DRENDO-1510 file (C-alpha; in Angstrom, 1 decimal, always signed):
<recs>
REC; n; res; u; v; w
REC; 1; MET; +294.8; +36.4; -5.6 .
REC; 2; ARG; +291.4; +33.7; -5.1 .
REC; 3; GLN; +291.4; +34.9; -1.4 .
REC; 4; ASN; +291.6; +38.3; -2.4 .
REC; 5; LYS; +288.8; +38.3; -4.5 .
REC; 6; ARG; +286.9; +36.9; -2.2 .
REC; 7; LYS; +287.3; +39.0; +0.8 .
REC; 8; PHE; +286.3; +41.7; -2.0 .
REC; 9; LEU; +283.2; +39.8; -3.2 .
REC; 10; ALA; +282.2; +39.2; +0.4 .
REC; 11; PHE; +282.7; +43.2; +1.2 .
REC; 12; LEU; +280.3; +44.0; -1.5 .
REC; 13; ASN; +277.3; +42.0; -0.4 .
REC; 14; ARG; +277.8; +43.4; +2.5 .
REC; 15; PHE; +277.8; +47.0; +1.2 .
REC; 16; GLY; +275.0; +46.2; -0.7 .
REC; 17; LEU; +272.8; +45.1; +2.5 .
REC; 18; ALA; +273.6; +48.0; +4.5 .
REC; 19; VAL; +272.7; +50.0; +1.6 .
REC; 20; ALA; +269.5; +48.0; +1.0 .
REC; 21; CYS; +268.8; +48.1; +4.7 .
REC; 22; ILE; +269.0; +51.5; +5.0 .
REC; 23; ILE; +266.8; +52.2; +1.9 .
REC; 24; VAL; +263.9; +49.6; +3.5 .
REC; 25; PHE; +264.4; +51.8; +7.1 .
REC; 26; THR; +264.2; +55.5; +5.9 .
REC; 27; PRO; +260.9; +55.5; +5.2 .
REC; 28; PHE; +260.4; +53.9; +8.5 .
REC; 29; LEU; +262.4; +56.1; +10.2 .
REC; 30; TRP; +260.9; +59.2; +8.8 .
REC; 31; MET; +257.6; +58.0; +9.7 .
REC; 32; VAL; +258.2; +57.6; +13.4 .
REC; 33; ALA; +260.1; +60.7; +13.2 .
REC; 34; THR; +257.1; +62.7; +12.1 .
REC; 35; SER; +254.6; +61.4; +14.5 .
REC; 36; LEU; +256.7; +63.0; +17.5 .
REC; 37; LYS; +256.6; +66.1; +15.5 .
REC; 38; PRO; +254.9; +69.2; +16.8 .
REC; 39; ASP; +251.7; +70.2; +15.0 .
REC; 40; ASN; +253.3; +73.4; +13.2 .
REC; 41; GLU; +256.4; +71.5; +12.1 .
REC; 42; VAL; +255.2; +68.4; +10.0 .
REC; 43; ALA; +256.1; +70.1; +7.0 .
REC; 44; ASP; +259.2; +72.4; +8.2 .
REC; 45; GLY; +261.5; +69.5; +6.2 .
REC; 46; LYS; +263.5; +68.6; +9.5 .
REC; 47; TRP; +264.1; +64.9; +10.6 .
REC; 48; LEU; +263.3; +66.0; +14.0 .
REC; 49; GLY; +261.1; +69.0; +15.8 .
REC; 50; SER; +262.0; +71.0; +18.2 .
REC; 51; SER; +260.2; +68.9; +20.7 .
REC; 52; LEU; +259.2; +65.6; +20.6 .
REC; 53; ARG; +255.4; +64.7; +21.2 .
REC; 54; PHE; +254.5; +61.3; +22.4 .
REC; 55; GLU; +250.9; +62.5; +23.2 .
REC; 56; ASN; +250.4; +62.6; +19.4 .
REC; 57; TYR; +250.2; +58.3; +20.0 .
REC; 58; SER; +247.4; +59.4; +22.4 .
REC; 59; ARG; +245.5; +62.0; +20.4 .
REC; 60; ALA; +245.5; +59.5; +17.3 .
REC; 61; ILE; +243.7; +56.4; +19.4 .
REC; 62; GLU; +241.3; +60.0; +20.4 .
REC; 63; TYR; +241.0; +61.0; +16.8 .
REC; 64; PHE; +239.2; +57.5; +15.7 .
REC; 65; PRO; +238.1; +54.3; +17.5 .
REC; 66; PHE; +241.5; +53.0; +17.2 .
REC; 67; GLY; +240.6; +49.8; +19.3 .
REC; 68; GLN; +237.3; +49.1; +17.0 .
REC; 69; TYR; +239.6; +49.2; +14.2 .
REC; 70; LEU; +242.8; +47.1; +15.8 .
REC; 71; PHE; +239.8; +44.3; +17.2 .
REC; 72; ASN; +238.7; +44.1; +13.5 .
REC; 73; SER; +242.1; +43.8; +12.1 .
REC; 74; LEU; +243.4; +41.3; +14.6 .
REC; 75; PHE; +240.3; +39.3; +14.2 .
REC; 76; VAL; +240.2; +39.1; +10.4 .
REC; 77; THR; +243.9; +38.9; +10.1 .
REC; 78; LEU; +244.4; +35.8; +12.8 .
REC; 79; ILE; +241.3; +34.2; +11.0 .
REC; 80; GLY; +242.3; +34.0; +7.6 .
REC; 81; THR; +245.8; +33.4; +8.3 .
REC; 82; VAL; +244.7; +29.7; +10.1 .
REC; 83; GLY; +242.4; +29.4; +7.5 .
REC; 84; VAL; +245.4; +29.8; +4.9 .
REC; 85; LEU; +247.1; +27.5; +6.5 .
REC; 86; LEU; +244.5; +24.9; +6.8 .
REC; 87; THR; +243.2; +25.0; +3.1 .
REC; 88; SER; +247.0; +25.5; +1.7 .
REC; 89; SER; +248.1; +22.4; +3.5 .
REC; 90; LEU; +245.6; +20.2; +2.9 .
REC; 91; SER; +245.7; +20.8; -1.0 .
REC; 92; ALA; +249.3; +21.1; -1.2 .
REC; 93; TYR; +249.0; +17.6; +0.6 .
REC; 94; ALA; +246.7; +16.0; -2.0 .
REC; 95; PHE; +248.8; +17.5; -4.7 .
REC; 96; SER; +252.3; +16.3; -3.3 .
REC; 97; ARG; +251.0; +13.1; -2.0 .
REC; 98; LEU; +247.8; +11.9; -3.6 .
REC; 99; ARG; +248.1; +9.9; -7.3 .
REC; 100; PHE; +245.2; +10.6; -9.2 .
REC; 101; ARG; +244.8; +11.2; -12.7 .
REC; 102; GLY; +245.3; +15.1; -13.9 .
REC; 103; ARG; +246.6; +16.1; -10.7 .
REC; 104; ASP; +250.0; +17.6; -12.5 .
REC; 105; LYS; +247.5; +19.5; -14.9 .
REC; 106; LEU; +244.6; +20.5; -12.2 .
REC; 107; PHE; +248.1; +21.8; -10.2 .
REC; 108; GLY; +249.2; +24.0; -12.9 .
REC; 109; ALA; +245.8; +25.4; -13.8 .
REC; 110; TYR; +245.6; +26.3; -9.8 .
REC; 111; LEU; +249.1; +28.1; -10.2 .
REC; 112; ALA; +248.1; +29.9; -13.3 .
REC; 113; THR; +245.8; +32.0; -11.3 .
REC; 114; LEU; +248.4; +33.3; -10.1 .
REC; 115; MET; +248.6; +35.5; -12.9 .
REC; 116; VAL; +245.6; +37.4; -12.8 .
REC; 117; PRO; +245.5; +40.9; -10.3 .
REC; 118; GLN; +242.9; +41.3; -7.5 .
REC; 119; GLN; +242.0; +44.6; -9.2 .
REC; 120; VAL; +240.6; +42.1; -12.1 .
REC; 121; VAL; +238.6; +40.0; -9.9 .
REC; 122; VAL; +237.2; +42.6; -7.4 .
REC; 123; VAL; +233.9; +42.9; -9.7 .
REC; 124; PRO; +233.0; +39.7; -9.6 .
REC; 125; MET; +233.9; +38.8; -5.8 .
REC; 126; PHE; +231.8; +41.8; -5.2 .
REC; 127; LEU; +228.8; +41.1; -6.9 .
REC; 128; PHE; +229.6; +37.3; -5.7 .
REC; 129; MET; +229.2; +38.5; -2.2 .
REC; 130; ARG; +226.4; +40.3; -2.5 .
REC; 131; GLU; +224.4; +37.5; -3.9 .
REC; 132; LEU; +225.4; +35.4; -0.7 .
REC; 133; GLY; +224.8; +38.0; +1.7 .
REC; 134; TRP; +228.4; +39.0; +3.0 .
REC; 135; VAL; +228.6; +42.5; +2.1 .
REC; 136; ASP; +229.5; +44.1; +5.4 .
REC; 137; SER; +231.0; +41.2; +7.3 .
REC; 138; TYR; +233.7; +39.3; +8.4 .
REC; 139; MET; +233.0; +36.6; +6.1 .
REC; 140; ALA; +233.9; +38.7; +3.0 .
REC; 141; LEU; +236.8; +40.2; +4.4 .
REC; 142; ILE; +238.3; +36.6; +5.1 .
REC; 143; ILE; +236.7; +33.7; +2.8 .
REC; 144; PRO; +237.8; +35.2; -0.4 .
REC; 145; PHE; +241.7; +35.5; +0.4 .
REC; 146; VAL; +241.2; +31.9; +2.1 .
REC; 147; PHE; +242.0; +29.7; -1.1 .
REC; 148; THR; +245.7; +30.9; -2.1 .
REC; 149; ALA; +247.5; +29.1; -5.2 .
REC; 150; PHE; +250.6; +30.4; -3.3 .
REC; 151; GLY; +250.1; +29.0; +0.2 .
REC; 152; THR; +249.2; +25.5; -1.9 .
REC; 153; PHE; +252.5; +25.9; -3.7 .
REC; 154; LEU; +254.7; +27.0; -1.3 .
REC; 155; LEU; +253.7; +23.8; +1.0 .
REC; 156; ARG; +253.6; +21.4; -1.9 .
REC; 157; GLN; +257.4; +22.3; -2.0 .
REC; 158; ASN; +258.3; +21.3; +1.7 .
REC; 159; TYR; +256.0; +18.3; +1.3 .
REC; 160; LEU; +258.2; +17.0; -1.7 .
REC; 161; THR; +261.4; +17.3; +0.3 .
REC; 162; ILE; +260.0; +14.0; +2.5 .
REC; 163; PRO; +260.1; +10.8; +1.4 .
REC; 164; TYR; +257.3; +8.8; +0.3 .
REC; 165; GLU; +258.3; +6.0; +2.3 .
REC; 166; VAL; +257.4; +8.0; +5.3 .
REC; 167; ASP; +254.0; +8.2; +4.4 .
REC; 168; GLU; +254.3; +4.4; +3.5 .
REC; 169; ALA; +255.3; +3.1; +7.1 .
REC; 170; ALA; +252.8; +5.0; +8.7 .
REC; 171; ILE; +249.7; +3.7; +6.7 .
REC; 172; ILE; +251.5; +0.2; +7.5 .
REC; 173; ASP; +251.2; +1.0; +11.0 .
REC; 174; GLY; +247.7; +1.5; +10.5 .
REC; 175; CYS; +247.1; +5.5; +9.2 .
REC; 176; ASN; +244.5; +6.8; +7.4 .
REC; 177; HIS; +245.7; +9.9; +4.8 .
REC; 178; PHE; +244.2; +12.3; +7.4 .
REC; 179; GLN; +246.4; +11.1; +10.0 .
REC; 180; VAL; +249.6; +11.2; +8.2 .
REC; 181; TYR; +248.6; +14.5; +7.2 .
REC; 182; TRP; +248.1; +15.8; +10.5 .
REC; 183; ARG; +250.1; +13.9; +12.8 .
REC; 184; ILE; +253.5; +12.6; +10.7 .
REC; 185; LEU; +253.7; +15.1; +7.7 .
REC; 186; LEU; +252.3; +18.6; +9.4 .
REC; 187; PRO; +254.6; +18.8; +12.4 .
REC; 188; MET; +257.7; +18.1; +9.9 .
REC; 189; ILE; +256.8; +21.3; +7.3 .
REC; 190; ARG; +256.7; +23.7; +10.7 .
REC; 191; PRO; +258.9; +26.4; +8.5 .
REC; 192; GLY; +257.1; +26.2; +5.7 .
REC; 193; LEU; +254.0; +26.8; +8.0 .
REC; 194; ALA; +255.6; +30.0; +9.5 .
REC; 195; THR; +257.0; +31.1; +6.3 .
REC; 196; LEU; +253.1; +31.3; +5.0 .
REC; 197; ALA; +251.9; +32.8; +8.5 .
REC; 198; VAL; +254.1; +35.9; +7.6 .
REC; 199; PHE; +252.9; +36.4; +4.6 .
REC; 200; THR; +249.4; +35.5; +5.1 .
REC; 201; PHE; +249.5; +37.8; +8.3 .
REC; 202; ILE; +250.5; +40.7; +6.1 .
REC; 203; THR; +248.4; +40.3; +3.4 .
REC; 204; TYR; +245.6; +40.2; +5.7 .
REC; 205; TRP; +247.1; +43.0; +8.0 .
REC; 206; ASN; +247.4; +45.7; +4.7 .
REC; 207; ASN; +244.6; +45.0; +2.7 .
REC; 208; PHE; +243.0; +47.5; +1.7 .
REC; 209; LEU; +241.5; +47.6; -1.5 .
REC; 210; TRP; +238.9; +44.8; -1.0 .
REC; 211; PRO; +237.7; +46.7; +2.6 .
REC; 212; LEU; +237.6; +49.7; +0.9 .
REC; 213; ILE; +235.2; +48.4; -1.5 .
REC; 214; ILE; +233.0; +45.6; +0.4 .
REC; 215; LEU; +232.2; +47.8; +3.4 .
REC; 216; ASN; +230.4; +50.6; +4.1 .
REC; 217; ASP; +229.6; +49.6; +7.9 .
REC; 218; GLN; +232.5; +52.0; +9.9 .
REC; 219; ASN; +232.1; +49.5; +12.8 .
REC; 220; LEU; +233.9; +46.8; +10.2 .
REC; 221; TYR; +236.5; +49.0; +9.5 .
REC; 222; THR; +240.3; +47.6; +9.5 .
REC; 223; LEU; +243.1; +49.6; +10.7 .
REC; 224; PRO; +244.0; +50.7; +6.9 .
REC; 225; ILE; +240.7; +51.7; +6.2 .
REC; 226; GLY; +240.5; +53.5; +9.5 .
REC; 227; LEU; +243.5; +55.8; +8.6 .
REC; 228; GLN; +241.6; +57.8; +5.8 .
REC; 229; ALA; +240.0; +59.6; +9.0 .
REC; 230; PHE; +243.2; +61.2; +9.0 .
REC; 231; HIS; +242.4; +62.3; +5.9 .
REC; 232; GLY; +240.4; +66.1; +5.4 .
REC; 233; GLN; +238.5; +67.8; +3.1 .
REC; 234; TYR; +241.3; +70.7; +3.2 .
REC; 235; SER; +244.1; +69.3; +5.4 .
REC; 236; THR; +245.4; +66.3; +6.6 .
REC; 237; ALA; +247.0; +65.8; +10.3 .
REC; 238; TRP; +250.1; +64.1; +9.1 .
REC; 239; ASN; +251.8; +64.1; +12.7 .
REC; 240; LEU; +248.4; +61.8; +13.5 .
REC; 241; LEU; +248.5; +60.0; +10.5 .
REC; 242; MET; +251.8; +58.8; +11.0 .
REC; 243; ALA; +251.4; +57.9; +14.7 .
REC; 244; GLY; +248.5; +55.5; +13.7 .
REC; 245; ALA; +250.7; +54.1; +10.8 .
REC; 246; THR; +253.3; +53.6; +13.2 .
REC; 247; MET; +251.4; +51.7; +15.5 .
REC; 248; THR; +249.4; +49.4; +12.5 .
REC; 249; THR; +252.8; +48.5; +11.8 .
REC; 250; ILE; +253.8; +47.1; +15.0 .
REC; 251; PRO; +251.8; +44.2; +15.1 .
REC; 252; SER; +253.2; +42.6; +11.7 .
REC; 253; LEU; +256.6; +43.4; +13.1 .
REC; 254; ILE; +256.1; +41.4; +16.0 .
REC; 255; PHE; +254.7; +38.7; +14.3 .
REC; 256; TYR; +257.5; +38.5; +11.9 .
REC; 257; LEU; +260.3; +39.0; +15.0 .
REC; 258; PHE; +258.3; +35.4; +16.2 .
REC; 259; ALA; +258.5; +33.4; +13.1 .
REC; 260; GLN; +261.8; +35.1; +11.5 .
REC; 261; ARG; +263.7; +31.8; +12.8 .
REC; 262; TYR; +261.4; +29.7; +10.8 .
REC; 263; ILE; +261.3; +31.8; +7.6 .
REC; 264; SER; +264.9; +31.3; +5.9 .
REC; 265; ASP; +264.7; +27.5; +6.6 .
REC; 266; GLY; +260.7; +27.8; +4.9 .
REC; 267; ILE; +262.1; +29.5; +2.0 .
REC; 268; ALA; +265.0; +27.1; +1.5 .
REC; 269; THR; +263.1; +24.2; +1.3 .
REC; 270; SER; +259.9; +25.7; -0.7 .
REC; 271; GLY; +262.7; +26.3; -3.6 .
REC; 272; LEU; +262.0; +30.1; -3.6 .
REC; 273; GLY; +265.2; +31.2; -2.3 .
REC; 274; GLY; +266.6; +30.9; -6.1 .
REC; 275; ARG; +268.0; +27.7; -5.9 .
</recs>
């Protein structure tokens, strides 16, 4: 009886995962299918057109400066991801390994910022960027999101799984706190770093609201903003828009595939897996 129950639960689990995968992948497949349709068959309600127009991708690249927007997105995303990993790993080290008065209360206050949605702070952020003279600059796209409470929490949880005896042994051997952080602990939390890197990469790459507010110079547009070029006043080239959206999705998908083997370990170690 128990064996039959386990088999039934395993079947339900797999069935639920299959349904979830279908729900997740259906919009992506529709996007790719629409990107390959001829211009006059985009709104016919069918999944596939009468012919596959791969030239839509080259037309999309010619329609707007795709190369410039791709460079901007890659530059902002890669620099921002490295910055988040550096600041989050340092602050997480301080909150998990250093002992100072008010540490836990300060950490709780830092986590409280997660409850504030981005839409609430965009106006103060814009005014602050204007005072610094960073409007229409890469600095404005990168710096405001380099310091994140989520990254600090994620890596702090990874640090807490490492015994304090490791720090003490390294200090006895002559290491200072920075050497303990850089040489000993940081290599031990690589799954957490990979998980945070994926989350941060996707956040920077897909960020739309903040670049829309802070940028006026089209030479600094990222891909999500650049895709607006396909929205005309009277009509929209949906097949070209979907081709651009497909090309925009590929880098984050590739980055995830390279880091996926670390992600499950990083989430399990950090305590975000529901344990």
